[in-house]
C-alpha positions as a Markdown table, in Angstrom:
| # | Residue | x | y | z |
|---|---|---|---|---|
| 1 | Met | -175.0 | -41.2 | -9.7 |
| 2 | Leu | -178.6 | -42.2 | -10.2 |
| 3 | Tyr | -180.4 | -41.1 | -13.3 |
| 4 | Ser | -184.1 | -40.6 | -13.1 |
| 5 | Gly | -185.5 | -39.4 | -16.4 |
| 6 | Gln | -183.1 | -36.6 | -17.2 |
| 7 | Met | -182.1 | -35.9 | -13.6 |
| 8 | Ala | -178.9 | -37.2 | -12.0 |
| 9 | Phe | -178.7 | -37.6 | -8.2 |
| 10 | Glu | -175.5 | -37.9 | -6.3 |
| 11 | Ile | -175.5 | -41.0 | -4.1 |
| 12 | Arg | -173.0 | -41.9 | -1.4 |
| 13 | Phe | -172.6 | -45.6 | -0.5 |
| 14 | Glu | -170.9 | -47.0 | 2.5 |
| 15 | Trp | -170.5 | -50.4 | 4.0 |
| 16 | Asp | -171.8 | -50.9 | 7.5 |
| 17 | Pro | -169.8 | -53.6 | 9.1 |
| 18 | Asp | -172.0 | -53.8 | 12.2 |
| 19 | Glu | -175.1 | -54.6 | 10.2 |
| 20 | Asn | -173.4 | -56.2 | 7.2 |
| 21 | Val | -175.3 | -54.0 | 4.7 |
| 22 | Trp | -174.5 | -51.3 | 2.1 |
| 23 | Val | -176.1 | -48.0 | 3.1 |
| 24 | Ser | -176.9 | -45.2 | 0.7 |
| 25 | His | -177.4 | -41.5 | 1.2 |
| 26 | Val | -178.9 | -39.0 | -1.3 |
| 27 | Pro | -177.8 | -35.6 | 0.0 |
| 28 | Ser | -180.0 | -33.6 | -2.3 |
| 29 | Leu | -183.2 | -35.3 | -1.1 |
| 30 | Asn | -182.9 | -34.3 | 2.6 |
| 31 | Gly | -180.4 | -37.1 | 3.2 |
| 32 | Leu | -182.7 | -39.8 | 2.0 |
| 33 | Ser | -181.2 | -43.1 | 3.0 |
| 34 | Thr | -181.8 | -46.8 | 2.5 |
| 35 | Phe | -179.8 | -50.0 | 2.5 |
| 36 | Gly | -179.3 | -53.4 | 0.9 |
| 37 | Ala | -177.6 | -56.7 | 1.7 |
| 38 | Thr | -175.5 | -56.3 | -1.5 |
| 39 | Tyr | -174.3 | -53.3 | -3.4 |
| 40 | Ala | -176.7 | -54.1 | -6.3 |
| 41 | Glu | -179.6 | -54.4 | -3.9 |
| 42 | Ala | -178.7 | -51.1 | -2.3 |
| 43 | Val | -178.6 | -49.4 | -5.7 |
| 44 | Ala | -182.1 | -50.9 | -6.5 |
| 45 | Met | -183.5 | -49.9 | -3.1 |
| 46 | Thr | -182.1 | -46.4 | -3.6 |
| 47 | Arg | -183.7 | -46.0 | -7.1 |
| 48 | Glu | -187.0 | -47.1 | -5.6 |
| 49 | Ala | -186.7 | -44.7 | -2.7 |
| 50 | Val | -185.8 | -41.7 | -4.9 |
| 51 | Leu | -188.8 | -42.4 | -7.2 |
| 52 | Gly | -191.0 | -42.8 | -4.1 |
| 53 | Tyr | -189.7 | -39.6 | -2.6 |
| 54 | Leu | -190.4 | -37.6 | -5.8 |
| 55 | Glu | -193.8 | -39.1 | -6.2 |
| 56 | Ala | -194.8 | -38.4 | -2.6 |
| 57 | Ala | -193.5 | -34.8 | -2.9 |
| 58 | Ala | -195.5 | -34.3 | -6.0 |
| 59 | Asp | -198.7 | -35.8 | -4.5 |
| 60 | Ala | -198.3 | -33.5 | -1.4 |
| 61 | Gly | -197.6 | -30.4 | -3.5 |
| 62 | Ile | -194.1 | -30.1 | -2.1 |
| 63 | Glu | -191.6 | -28.8 | -4.5 |
| 64 | Ala | -188.5 | -31.1 | -4.4 |
| 65 | Ile | -185.1 | -29.5 | -5.0 |
| 66 | Leu | -184.0 | -31.3 | -8.1 |
| 67 | Pro | -180.5 | -31.6 | -9.5 |
| 68 | Asp | -179.6 | -29.9 | -12.7 |
| 69 | Ser | -180.8 | -31.8 | -15.8 |
| 70 | Ile | -178.2 | -33.7 | -17.7 |
């Protein structure tokens, strides 16, 4: 789970043996996906991607479907 403010996002991580990276998917944000060479890097990249997604959606006037508050 990734917590952004008071929101929690489900994140799925999987190891890609062909590329030797951790890949993340955020199903509630249109399958947003990123990767990192280490698990910690994948978590950091995912956090940055989620925040960027939410900021871009707000700037474009697009209502993002957000998870329930925690």
